[in-house]
Chimera marker file (.cmm) of the C-alpha trace (Angstrom):
<marker_set name="trace">
<marker id="1" x="-136.878" y="23.054" z="151.154" r="1" g="1" b="0" radius="0.5"/>
<marker id="2" x="-136.448" y="21.111" z="148.052" r="1" g="1" b="0" radius="0.5"/>
<marker id="3" x="-138.264" y="23.282" z="145.570" r="1" g="1" b="0" radius="0.5"/>
<marker id="4" x="-136.400" y="26.041" z="147.485" r="1" g="1" b="0" radius="0.5"/>
<marker id="5" x="-132.732" y="24.574" z="147.006" r="1" g="1" b="0" radius="0.5"/>
<marker id="6" x="-133.893" y="24.005" z="142.991" r="1" g="1" b="0" radius="0.5"/>
<marker id="7" x="-134.988" y="27.286" z="142.442" r="1" g="1" b="0" radius="0.5"/>
<marker id="8" x="-131.919" y="28.397" z="144.059" r="1" g="1" b="0" radius="0.5"/>
<marker id="9" x="-129.667" y="26.510" z="141.669" r="1" g="1" b="0" radius="0.5"/>
<marker id="10" x="-131.448" y="27.109" z="138.831" r="1" g="1" b="0" radius="0.5"/>
<marker id="11" x="-131.158" y="30.688" z="139.644" r="1" g="1" b="0" radius="0.5"/>
<marker id="12" x="-127.288" y="30.353" z="139.961" r="1" g="1" b="0" radius="0.5"/>
<marker id="13" x="-126.965" y="28.528" z="137.133" r="1" g="1" b="0" radius="0.5"/>
<marker id="14" x="-128.927" y="30.995" z="134.578" r="1" g="1" b="0" radius="0.5"/>
<marker id="15" x="-126.710" y="34.189" z="136.699" r="1" g="1" b="0" radius="0.5"/>
<marker id="16" x="-123.700" y="32.137" z="135.764" r="1" g="1" b="0" radius="0.5"/>
<marker id="17" x="-124.746" y="31.406" z="132.290" r="1" g="1" b="0" radius="0.5"/>
<marker id="18" x="-125.605" y="35.166" z="131.890" r="1" g="1" b="0" radius="0.5"/>
<marker id="19" x="-122.435" y="36.661" z="133.280" r="1" g="1" b="0" radius="0.5"/>
<marker id="20" x="-120.507" y="34.368" z="131.250" r="1" g="1" b="0" radius="0.5"/>
<marker id="21" x="-122.626" y="35.116" z="128.017" r="1" g="1" b="0" radius="0.5"/>
<marker id="22" x="-122.188" y="38.557" z="128.995" r="1" g="1" b="0" radius="0.5"/>
<marker id="23" x="-118.378" y="38.828" z="129.635" r="1" g="1" b="0" radius="0.5"/>
<marker id="24" x="-117.692" y="36.730" z="126.567" r="1" g="1" b="0" radius="0.5"/>
<marker id="25" x="-119.321" y="39.302" z="124.491" r="1" g="1" b="0" radius="0.5"/>
<marker id="26" x="-117.472" y="42.084" z="125.931" r="1" g="1" b="0" radius="0.5"/>
<marker id="27" x="-114.235" y="40.413" z="125.150" r="1" g="1" b="0" radius="0.5"/>
<marker id="28" x="-115.067" y="39.480" z="121.992" r="1" g="1" b="0" radius="0.5"/>
<marker id="29" x="-115.553" y="43.681" z="121.240" r="1" g="1" b="0" radius="0.5"/>
<marker id="30" x="-112.575" y="44.384" z="122.499" r="1" g="1" b="0" radius="0.5"/>
<marker id="31" x="-110.579" y="41.408" z="120.597" r="1" g="1" b="0" radius="0.5"/>
<marker id="32" x="-112.043" y="43.058" z="117.469" r="1" g="1" b="0" radius="0.5"/>
<marker id="33" x="-111.016" y="46.678" z="118.777" r="1" g="1" b="0" radius="0.5"/>
<marker id="34" x="-107.367" y="45.894" z="119.042" r="1" g="1" b="0" radius="0.5"/>
<marker id="35" x="-106.811" y="43.548" z="115.728" r="1" g="1" b="0" radius="0.5"/>
<marker id="36" x="-108.553" y="46.482" z="114.070" r="1" g="1" b="0" radius="0.5"/>
<marker id="37" x="-106.130" y="49.309" z="116.157" r="1" g="1" b="0" radius="0.5"/>
<marker id="38" x="-102.715" y="46.820" z="115.582" r="1" g="1" b="0" radius="0.5"/>
<marker id="39" x="-103.882" y="46.396" z="111.292" r="1" g="1" b="0" radius="0.5"/>
<marker id="40" x="-104.034" y="49.922" z="111.454" r="1" g="1" b="0" radius="0.5"/>
<marker id="41" x="-100.755" y="50.621" z="112.772" r="1" g="1" b="0" radius="0.5"/>
<marker id="42" x="-99.259" y="48.028" z="110.764" r="1" g="1" b="0" radius="0.5"/>
<marker id="43" x="-100.549" y="50.272" z="107.717" r="1" g="1" b="0" radius="0.5"/>
<marker id="44" x="-99.135" y="53.289" z="108.996" r="1" g="1" b="0" radius="0.5"/>
<marker id="45" x="-95.472" y="51.518" z="109.588" r="1" g="1" b="0" radius="0.5"/>
<marker id="46" x="-95.773" y="49.997" z="106.270" r="1" g="1" b="0" radius="0.5"/>
<marker id="47" x="-96.540" y="53.653" z="104.620" r="1" g="1" b="0" radius="0.5"/>
<marker id="48" x="-93.481" y="55.124" z="106.711" r="1" g="1" b="0" radius="0.5"/>
<marker id="49" x="-91.228" y="52.547" z="105.284" r="1" g="1" b="0" radius="0.5"/>
<marker id="50" x="-92.400" y="53.778" z="101.686" r="1" g="1" b="0" radius="0.5"/>
<marker id="51" x="-90.589" y="56.906" z="102.506" r="1" g="1" b="0" radius="0.5"/>
<marker id="52" x="-93.772" y="59.079" z="100.920" r="1" g="1" b="0" radius="0.5"/>
<marker id="53" x="-93.195" y="62.599" z="99.905" r="1" g="1" b="0" radius="0.5"/>
<marker id="54" x="-94.787" y="65.476" z="101.054" r="1" g="1" b="0" radius="0.5"/>
<marker id="55" x="-97.788" y="66.607" z="98.836" r="1" g="1" b="0" radius="0.5"/>
<marker id="56" x="-97.174" y="69.355" z="96.604" r="1" g="1" b="0" radius="0.5"/>
<marker id="57" x="-99.579" y="71.665" z="94.620" r="1" g="1" b="0" radius="0.5"/>
<marker id="58" x="-99.504" y="71.497" z="91.169" r="1" g="1" b="0" radius="0.5"/>
<marker id="59" x="-98.408" y="74.606" z="89.347" r="1" g="1" b="0" radius="0.5"/>
<marker id="60" x="-101.029" y="76.477" z="87.498" r="1" g="1" b="0" radius="0.5"/>
<marker id="61" x="-101.607" y="76.014" z="83.755" r="1" g="1" b="0" radius="0.5"/>
<marker id="62" x="-101.863" y="78.630" z="81.387" r="1" g="1" b="0" radius="0.5"/>
<marker id="63" x="-105.427" y="79.458" z="79.827" r="1" g="1" b="0" radius="0.5"/>
<marker id="64" x="-105.681" y="78.081" z="76.412" r="1" g="1" b="0" radius="0.5"/>
<marker id="65" x="-106.593" y="81.333" z="74.178" r="1" g="1" b="0" radius="0.5"/>
<link id1="1" id2="2" r="1" g="1" b="0" radius="0.2"/>
<link id1="2" id2="3" r="1" g="1" b="0" radius="0.2"/>
<link id1="3" id2="4" r="1" g="1" b="0" radius="0.2"/>
<link id1="4" id2="5" r="1" g="1" b="0" radius="0.2"/>
<link id1="5" id2="6" r="1" g="1" b="0" radius="0.2"/>
<link id1="6" id2="7" r="1" g="1" b="0" radius="0.2"/>
<link id1="7" id2="8" r="1" g="1" b="0" radius="0.2"/>
<link id1="8" id2="9" r="1" g="1" b="0" radius="0.2"/>
<link id1="9" id2="10" r="1" g="1" b="0" radius="0.2"/>
<link id1="10" id2="11" r="1" g="1" b="0" radius="0.2"/>
<link id1="11" id2="12" r="1" g="1" b="0" radius="0.2"/>
<link id1="12" id2="13" r="1" g="1" b="0" radius="0.2"/>
<link id1="13" id2="14" r="1" g="1" b="0" radius="0.2"/>
<link id1="14" id2="15" r="1" g="1" b="0" radius="0.2"/>
<link id1="15" id2="16" r="1" g="1" b="0" radius="0.2"/>
<link id1="16" id2="17" r="1" g="1" b="0" radius="0.2"/>
<link id1="17" id2="18" r="1" g="1" b="0" radius="0.2"/>
<link id1="18" id2="19" r="1" g="1" b="0" radius="0.2"/>
<link id1="19" id2="20" r="1" g="1" b="0" radius="0.2"/>
<link id1="20" id2="21" r="1" g="1" b="0" radius="0.2"/>
<link id1="21" id2="22" r="1" g="1" b="0" radius="0.2"/>
<link id1="22" id2="23" r="1" g="1" b="0" radius="0.2"/>
<link id1="23" id2="24" r="1" g="1" b="0" radius="0.2"/>
<link id1="24" id2="25" r="1" g="1" b="0" radius="0.2"/>
<link id1="25" id2="26" r="1" g="1" b="0" radius="0.2"/>
<link id1="26" id2="27" r="1" g="1" b="0" radius="0.2"/>
<link id1="27" id2="28" r="1" g="1" b="0" radius="0.2"/>
<link id1="28" id2="29" r="1" g="1" b="0" radius="0.2"/>
<link id1="29" id2="30" r="1" g="1" b="0" radius="0.2"/>
<link id1="30" id2="31" r="1" g="1" b="0" radius="0.2"/>
<link id1="31" id2="32" r="1" g="1" b="0" radius="0.2"/>
<link id1="32" id2="33" r="1" g="1" b="0" radius="0.2"/>
<link id1="33" id2="34" r="1" g="1" b="0" radius="0.2"/>
<link id1="34" id2="35" r="1" g="1" b="0" radius="0.2"/>
<link id1="35" id2="36" r="1" g="1" b="0" radius="0.2"/>
<link id1="36" id2="37" r="1" g="1" b="0" radius="0.2"/>
<link id1="37" id2="38" r="1" g="1" b="0" radius="0.2"/>
<link id1="38" id2="39" r="1" g="1" b="0" radius="0.2"/>
<link id1="39" id2="40" r="1" g="1" b="0" radius="0.2"/>
<link id1="40" id2="41" r="1" g="1" b="0" radius="0.2"/>
<link id1="41" id2="42" r="1" g="1" b="0" radius="0.2"/>
<link id1="42" id2="43" r="1" g="1" b="0" radius="0.2"/>
<link id1="43" id2="44" r="1" g="1" b="0" radius="0.2"/>
<link id1="44" id2="45" r="1" g="1" b="0" radius="0.2"/>
<link id1="45" id2="46" r="1" g="1" b="0" radius="0.2"/>
<link id1="46" id2="47" r="1" g="1" b="0" radius="0.2"/>
<link id1="47" id2="48" r="1" g="1" b="0" radius="0.2"/>
<link id1="48" id2="49" r="1" g="1" b="0" radius="0.2"/>
<link id1="49" id2="50" r="1" g="1" b="0" radius="0.2"/>
<link id1="50" id2="51" r="1" g="1" b="0" radius="0.2"/>
<link id1="51" id2="52" r="1" g="1" b="0" radius="0.2"/>
<link id1="52" id2="53" r="1" g="1" b="0" radius="0.2"/>
<link id1="53" id2="54" r="1" g="1" b="0" radius="0.2"/>
<link id1="54" id2="55" r="1" g="1" b="0" radius="0.2"/>
<link id1="55" id2="56" r="1" g="1" b="0" radius="0.2"/>
<link id1="56" id2="57" r="1" g="1" b="0" radius="0.2"/>
<link id1="57" id2="58" r="1" g="1" b="0" radius="0.2"/>
<link id1="58" id2="59" r="1" g="1" b="0" radius="0.2"/>
<link id1="59" id2="60" r="1" g="1" b="0" radius="0.2"/>
<link id1="60" id2="61" r="1" g="1" b="0" radius="0.2"/>
<link id1="61" id2="62" r="1" g="1" b="0" radius="0.2"/>
<link id1="62" id2="63" r="1" g="1" b="0" radius="0.2"/>
<link id1="63" id2="64" r="1" g="1" b="0" radius="0.2"/>
<link id1="64" id2="65" r="1" g="1" b="0" radius="0.2"/>
</marker_set>
């Protein structure tokens, strides 16, 4: 009975620790993804503020003779 409760206690603590590590890993990955998308949005907003003009095709140059 004492050994059984010790085994169950060990399993519960191992399961809890494993679950905690898994949740923290997913939380960290989500945080990195959100920070990346927020920084990409910031760059886009800055480019819009610069009022970039549309790209223009350069005119053809005359061939040298």
